[in-house]
Every structure is written in structure tokens, then in C-alpha cells.
NULUM-673750 format. One record per residue (C-alpha): residue in one letter; x, y, z. Coordinates in steps of 0.02 Angstrom, whole numbers, plus 32768, in hexadecimal, padded with zeros to 4 digits. Layout:
AXYZ/...
//
This chain:
MCE435B7B4693/RCE4B5BFA4711/RCE575B8647A4/MCEFE5B454756/ECF4A5BE74734/TCF1C5C3B47F1/LCF715B944821/VD0025BAC47C4/RD0135C6947F7/ICFFD5C3748B9/LD0875BA948AD/AD0F05C25484B/LD0E55CA548DA/LD1175C11495C/QD1BF5BF4490C/VD1DD5C994906/LD1C95CB349C2/MD2155C1849D7/GD2B55C46497D/LD2A35CF849DF/AD2B35C9F4A85/AD3435C1E4A53/QD3A35CCA4A24/KD3815D254AC6/KD3E45CC54B3F/TD3F25CE24C02/VD4855D464C32/AD4DA5D084CCC/VD4E05D8F4D51/FD5725D744DD9/TD56F5DCC4E7D/GD5EC5E124EED/TD61D5E844F6F/ED6985F164F6E/GD7395EF64F9E/GD70A5E424FA5/SD71A5DC54EF9/VD6AB5D8A4E8B/ED6CE5CD94E07/ID6875CEC4D5A/ND6765C324D01/CD6595C1B4C57/SD6375B734BFD/YD6695B4F4B42/KD67B5AD04AC3/DD6E35A314AB8/SD7555A7E4A2A/YD7905B1E4A8F/ID7E15AAB4B13/YD87E5AE24AE2/SD8495B994A93/KD8815C2E4ADA/HD8055C864B4E/YD7F65D1F4B8A/FD77B5D9C4BEC/CD7535E4A4BA3/RD6F05EE84BE3/DD6765EF94B61/PD6675F3B4AE6/CD7035ECA4AF7/RD7685F2A4A76/YD8305EEC4A7C/FD8575F784B1B/DD7BA5F354B68/VD80F5E874B7E/LD83B5E7C4C46/ID8925DD74C48/ED8AD5D314BDA/TD8E65C6B4BE8/QD9965C474BAF/KD9965B724BD3/AD9065B144C11/DD8EF5AD94CA2/ID95C5B754CF2/VD9305C0F4D40/VD9635CBB4D09/SD94D5D424D8F/KD95D5E0C4D50/GD9325E8A4DCC/RD89A5E6D4E1C/YD8685DEB4D96/SD8975D244D7E/ID8435CCA4CFE/LD8565BF24CF7/ND8045B7C4C5C/TD7F35AD44CB8/VD8075A6D4C26/ND79259D24C73/AD6EF5A3D4CAE/QD6FD5A8B4BF9/RD6FB5B504C54/VD7575BE24C7B/SD75B5C284D2B/VD7735CE34D44/TD7955D244DED/ID7905DD94E0A/KD7C55E094ED1/ND7C65EB24F27/LD7245EE24EC1/RD6F25FA04E91/LD62D5FDF4E89/TD685600A4DCE/DD69F5F5A4DAA/SD5DF5F5B4D96/GD5B85F2C4CE4/VD5AD5EC74C50/YD6525E4A4C04/YD65E5DC04B9B/CD6D45D174BAC/GD7205D124B16/VD76B5C764A9A/DD7FD5CB94A2B/KD7FD5C67497D/RD7EF5C8C48B3/GD7735CEF4884/SD6FF5D2C48FD/DD7245D0E49BC/ID6905CB64A22/FD6415D134AAC/TD5E55CF24B35/KD58A5D914B9D/VD5885D884C5B/QD5595E1F4CCF/ID5AD5E4F4D7F/SD55E5EB14E03/VD5C55EF24E88/KD5745F2C4F31/KD5AA5FA64F9E/AD5F75F545047/QD5815F6E50DB/VD5D55FAF5178/ND5795F7C521D/LD5BB5FE752BF/SD54A5F98532C/TD58C5F0453AD/TD5375EC75437/PD5BF5E545499/QD56C5E03554A/TD5BD5D9655CE/TD56A5D015602/GD54D5C9A56A0/SD5275D4456EB/TD4A15DA756F7/ED50F5E5656C3/TD4FB5E915616/FD52D5F19559C/SD5145F4E54EA/TD5715FBB547D/TD529602F5400/ND52460DA53A7/ED4E1610B5456/LD4FC60D754E6/SD46960CD5561/TD4686091560B/TD3CD60495674/AD41F60025701/KD4DA5FFF5732/PD53D5F635733/TD5C05F405794/WD65D5F40573A/SD7065ED3574F/SD79D5EC656EF/AD76A5E23569A/HD6CC5E6F5663/ID7235EFA5620/LD7BE5E9655DB/MD7325E025587/GD6CE5EAD552A/LD7475EFB54E2/AD7925E4754A4/VD6D95E255444/QD6C45ED3540A/TD7745EF953BF/KD8005EAB536C/TD8AD5ED253A4/VD91C5F2C5306/PD9C05F2C5316/VDA135FD952FF/FDAD7600052CB/TDB26607D5303/GDBC460E852A7/TDC0A61A252A5/EDC0862155206/GDC9F61EB51A0/GDCB3614051EA/RDC74608651CE/VDBFB6021520D/EDBEA5F665207/IDB2A5F0F51F2/YDB215E595218/CDA6E5DE951D8/RDA5D5D295233/YDA015CAE5198/RD9C55C1E5191/DDA1B5B6F5170/SD9D55B6C50D0/YD9FF5C155079/QDAB35BEA5099/YDAD85BE64FE3/SDA485C794FB1/KDA685D024F6C/QDA765D894FEE/YDA615E394FD8/FDA545EF7503F/CD9D55F785026/RD98260155051/AD8CC60255082/PD8535FF15025/CD8D35F8A4FD8/RD8915F904F23/YD91B5F5E4EA1/SD96D600B4E8F/DD97560024F4A/VD9F35F7D4F51/LDAAE5FAA4F79/IDB005F114F66/EDAF05E604F64/TDB645DB94F82/QDBAE5D514EE3/KDBF95CC24F30/ADC0D5C764FEC/DDC8A5CA6504F/IDCA75D2F4FD7/VDCC85DEB4FF8/VDC665E504F7A/SDC7F5F174F81/KDC2C5F974F18/GDC5B60434F40/RDC4460734FF7/YDBF35FD6501D/SDC3C5F13503F/IDBC95E815062/LDC085DCA509C/NDBB15D29509E/TDBF45CB7512B/VDBB75C115129/PDBFD5BB651B7/TDBAF5C325232/RDB275C5251AA/SDB185D2351C1/VDB295D905128/SDB945E375163/VDB9A5ED35120/TDC145F705127/IDBF3601750F6/KDC8B60845116/NDC7F614B5100/LDBE56163514D/RDB7661FB5126/LDAE762345195/TDA716220511D/DDA8F61515116/SDA29616551BE/GD9976107519E/VD93D6040517A/YD9945FC4511B/YD96C5F0150FE/CD9E55E5950EF/GD9985E025063/VD9935D57502B/DD9745D3D4F6D/QD8DB5CAD4F65/WD8795C644EF1/GD7CB5CB34F17/SD7D55D2D4FA3/DD8915D804FE5/TD8B95D555099/LD8DB5DFD50EC/TD9285E2E518C/ED9075EF951C7/VD9AC5F4C5208/QD9BF6020523C/IDA45607C521D/SDA786109527F/VDB1A61935258/KDB32620452CF/KDB8762A752AA/ADC3A62B352C9/QDC716332534B/VDD09639B5329/NDD6363FC53C2/LDDB564895397/SDDF464CA5434/TDEBE649F543D/TDF1964D554E0/PDFD064A0549E/QE06264935528/TE113647A552E/TE14063E055C0/GE1E863D1561E/SE1D5647B5645/TE16964F656A0/DE1546563560B/TE09C656955D8/FE03E65BD555D/TDF9065C05511/TDF6265EA545B/SDEA5664D5449/KDE5666B653D7/EDEA067535432/FDF4F67825454/HDF7F67B554F7/TE018681B5517/TE05B683A55C2/TE0C968E755E4/AE1486877565D/KE1F46877560F/PE24667DB55E2/TE2DF6787563C/WE365676055A8/SE3C966D555D5/SE46D66855576/AE41965DC557D/HE38A660A551D/KE36D66A854AF/IE2B466E254E8/HE264669C556A/IE19F66FB5592/EE15066DA565A/YE0A26721565B/EE0AB67655707/SE06367F8572E/TE0DD682057D2/SE17B68105767/SE1F668A6575C/QE29768595720/TE30468B6569C/PE36D687A561B/PE41E68595631/SE4A9689355B6/TE471687E5509/SE524684054D7/SE4FE6781552E/AE468677554C9/FE46D67BC5419/HE50767FF53A2/GE4B768965349/SE499694B5326/KE42E69C05383/AE3AC69AB5302/EE39B690252FF/LE399691653CF/AE2F86983539F/VE29C691A5323/FE2AA689453AE/GE25C69125441/VE1DB693C53DA/LE1A5688653A1/FE19F684B5452/GE16E68E854B7/VE23068FC5506/EE21569CC551D/DE2CC69CB5542/LE361695954FE/QE3E069DE5530/
//
């Protein structure tokens, strides 16, 4: 009897352990790199193929929902997130682009149904992007070798030629186009793309090109879209996107990207904008043409002791000649007024005696 009781207890314990093992499911972990993208896949049962699916962050309250489906087999995009319910595979795929370190954490693929929703727990891990600053280009077919590292050390003097220098620079760096404008003016940026992207959504953003850094995006091909100081046009025949920025500011200088929105990782083309300060010329030198009479405006007004010559053709003709000693003729030919008026006029123009 005691042996039977012991056996029953062991069987009961095994059942409890099996139940715990069934309850504890493995949580899928999806890994990405900062600035890149990650794709999360969640499977569901046959009865949920036409249900609404959504993706949320833990604890998955109403305002934790990041994106949801609208119709089966149609991609829905919202900011950095996109979702697709693939009916044939009975799978929901969620893509997050421009990953941040703060995106790491617990998420859920949810199925909206009457009563309690069904959740599939997943985990996202975002790793910090690593930058390798060390490059070692070499020229083959020759004994001349050079290396570029953080420190420059040479044990032998290689023989350099213009061909070798250009080859080395081509390997080390990729040319980034620089578009220049003047403060208060405008600049137009051009970016080329491949044939397969001609009808994709194009956008223009400032580095580091997060969702909040997107300045403007296209809506339809060959149609200009304007937003504030920015305008964008996708010209399909030339496979190019042009972006215009008006009313330039000095703070507009920096690194930008022409982006192509596509499934998975977007394609980015780096460009640079340089805005120069507008130059203001405060010096003015007006002159009267068609005559030898010339005058210059400056911060100080200099008067001369020379007496002006009067004529009936023009009432006042001031010549700045220190050697002039002419005296004005009779005032009757030029002015018809009282002596008091003539005296005031003489004070204003530095004439000592008008009588």
C-alpha cells in the first residue's frame, strides 16, 4: 500500500511539472543594430486570419499600441513602424526602422477579438552601432604599400605618384556632394536612385534621420509637394529627387539624407548643405552723372570756406575747391526776398556776406 501511495505521489508531481513546462513558453528574441531595422514575425491560428492584428509595447495598454492592420495582405506604415498580415502564411510581420537603443524591451503581437485579446510575447534587443575608423588600403601589383590608421607610422619612404594618391583616396572615402547657398536665399538638392525605386515614397531628412527628422516626403511621382520652406519632386524620367529649401538660415548647414521608403531597411543617400553668411555693404557713394559736380556721403560732414558762385541756371552750385575766391553776384538775379531771408540762407550755407 505504501508503495502504491508513493507511486501516485510521484505521478502527481510529474503532472504538475509537465503543466508548468507547458505554461512556460520560449520568448522569441529579435535583434537589431542602432540605426538599422528589425523584422518581427508572429504566427496565429486559422480562425484569426481576418481579425485585426496589432503590435504594442509592454504592458500593452491602449496608448501602448504602435501600429495595427487594416486589411489582410496590405502593408500599413506609420512612422518608423510597418505591419503586414500575410494570410497564406498565417503570420503577422512588423518592421521597425531607424532603431534606437531605447527600443529594446518586451512587446506583444495582439489579435483583437471579442472578450480577451490573444497576445504573443516577443522581445527586441538593439545593439549599439560600432564604428571602425581603421582602414588599410593597399595597391596591388607593386611593392609600394601604405596604411591609414589612427596613428601614422612609416618605416620606409614609399614612392608616391598622383595615380597612387587618387587610388588611395578613392578607397578610403566616398565623395559626399555639397550643396552651397547664401543666408536668406535658396538651395536645390539633387539625389539619384535606381530604376526599381521610381514609384517608391521618397523623403528628405536631417541627420541622424530619425522619424522626427523627416522634413518632407513625396506623395505621387512627378508632382511637387510643398511644406513650409521645403519642396520636393520625384522626377521619374530622370530617376532623381530634387529638394528645394528657401529662406536659408545659417543653422541649415549640416548633413542630410535623401531616403527611399522600402520594406526592411530604407536606402539613404548622404548629402551636405553649406550656408554662407550674407554680406552687407554699408558704404555708399552716390554721384550725379552728366556733370562734373560730385559729392560723397560719409559719417562726418565737412564744410569749406569757399564762397559759392551764383547763377540764374541753378540757384546753388557748390564747388569744393580750396582755391576758389569768387564772390556771389547781385542777389536780385537769383532770389527775390527780404534781407532777413537772405541772412538765414547765408548762415545755413556758410556764406559770410550776401549783401
